[in-house]
C-alpha positions, 0 to 999 in steps of 0.5 A: 632689585635694580638687577631684577628691574634691569633684567626682566626679560631675561628673568621671564625667559628663564622662568618660562623655560623652568615652567615648561620643563615641569610641564614636560616632565609631568606629561612624560611621567603619565605616558611612561605609566600608560606604556608600562601598563600596555606592555603588561597587557601585551605580556599577558596576551603572549603568555595566553597565546603560548598556553593555547598553542601548548594545548592539544585540543581547542578551547571548545573541544568539549562542546565539539565532542558532544555535537560530534557524538550526536551526529555519530549516534544519528548516522549509526541509527540511520545505518542500523535502520537501513540494515533492518530494512534490508534484512526484512526485505531479504527475509520476506522475498529471498526465498520467493525468487523465481526458480526454473527447472531445465532438463539439462541445467536442472534448477536455475535461479532466474535472478540475477539473469544469466542472459547468454544462458537464457538465449542458449537454452531458450529459458524465456518459455521456461520463465513464462511458464514458471511465472504462471505456475507461481502466480496460480500457486499464490492465488490458491492461498487466498482461501476456498474460492466460492463458485461463480453463479451465473444466469445459466445456473438460474435457467437450469433450475427454472423448470423444477421451480416452476412445477413447485410454484404451480403445485403450491398454487393448486394446494392453496387454491380455495376449495369449490363450494358444493352446489346448492339450490339458490334461494330466490332473491329479488335483485337490487338494481346496481350500476355495473362497475366500469372496467377499463379495457385497452384497445385491442387488448384483454382486461388487466391481469390481477395484481401479483408476480406470475408463476415464472417470476416467482419461479425465477426468484426461487431459482436465484435464491437457490443458486445464490445460496449454493454459491455462497456456501461453496467457499470462503471468498468470491475470487476468479483468476481474471481478477489478477492481471497476467503479464505473460498470458501466453504459455507458447511464447518463446520470444526474448523477454526484456530485463525490465519485464523480467524484473517486473514479473518477479516484483509482481509476485512479491507484491501479490503474495503480500496482498493475498496473504493479508486477504487470507489472514483477515478472513481467517480471523474473522471466521474464528471470531466469536460473533461469526462462530455464534452465527455459523452455529445458529444457522447450521452452515459451514464457514463461508462467504456470508461470515467472511470479512473480504467478500469479493475480490474484483481487481488486483493491479500492480503499478510499476515505474513510480518515477514521480513522487506520491502525492501523500508520501513524496517517495519515488524510485531513485538510486536508494530505493525502489517504490512500486504501487498497487491498486486493490478493489474489494467488497467487504463491510466497513467494520472489517476494513481496519483489520485488512489494513493492519494485516497488510501493513504488518507484512512489509514496508507497505503504505496505503495512500488512498482508500475510496469507499462506495456504498454497495446496494445489492440489487434484487436480482444479484446472484452473489449473497454477501451475508447480512451485514451491509457491504461497501466497495473499497478501492485501496491504493498503496505502495511498497518500499524496496530499499535493499542492496540485494534487491538491486543486484538481482537485476544485474545480468550475468555474462555481459560486459559492463558498459565502457565509458567513452573517452573524451574527445581530443 
């Protein structure tokens, strides 16, 4: 005990050292365990990375392949759709390319245009004549054009109908009573009627149309009936614009005008075919056949769907997109607009639209209807059903590689790209 009392300080130092050593041993054992655990996790991560490196495809290859399949399918459908468009354009229009007949060259396709040959043999004049020949041929396919009634036709019939009216007036005049001696009667005084006579003029004529007015009305009805029964549709060549009205002009034609002439014939062919098909279907309908049978007439304008073509216009250079479709001419497609003005019943509008839309890639962008009141002195007979004036605007899409290649001139060197300046 004396030892402990004398060496308290030394014993305290030794005890403290032992205690600190124990504490350090405990802490060291916990750190070793955490380090060992972290090393295990690291080994697992390294093994997983090695497994990923050994894999041929990334871990999400299945989802990537599925998405790639979707994209491939969409691109395939797009290309198939584009090819269908090309094939349909080619089917409809490839056989309608203008072909020139020359005494030395024989048959010459106008497209692609061989510019040196055009200049050497003066094919510009041949092109103008062939364009007009094709235009005339297309317009004949619209049906039997009815005669255009004129005021001169009415005046020519006036003498005949005037005699008829005067003869009927004599027949219908009241018979003159036989002369009988009147029985004397005491007259009753009456105030005489007041007859107003215009200053310096005669008394007003009795009410009713004059002989001339009645004769003119009958002459007009005759002309109207004859014209309506002479054809299936009121149509004149002036309703379709002519890009080359002069057949004697042999001056050089711009490539753009050559192209527009061919496109004009393509679009005109579709429009006329739609009008012709609509009238054929309307005349063959049971309702029209019944009316024709009852009236004793032949199929004519009075029973057609499209009664009259007032105007057909083709609108080129669609640089700006259409408000409705947002489509315009660009590197992938050619857009051509058109405007048609027709007189027809409202009930037949849908049939005409369907016949036009099924011919090619047409889109109708605007249809305006205006009520058409037939005046009493009109020379056109549109039948019993009320008619309207329709202004129809549309566009057609040419999305085909062959159509673009048609306009590339043959025999001309391609433009040379200028070099950059030094």
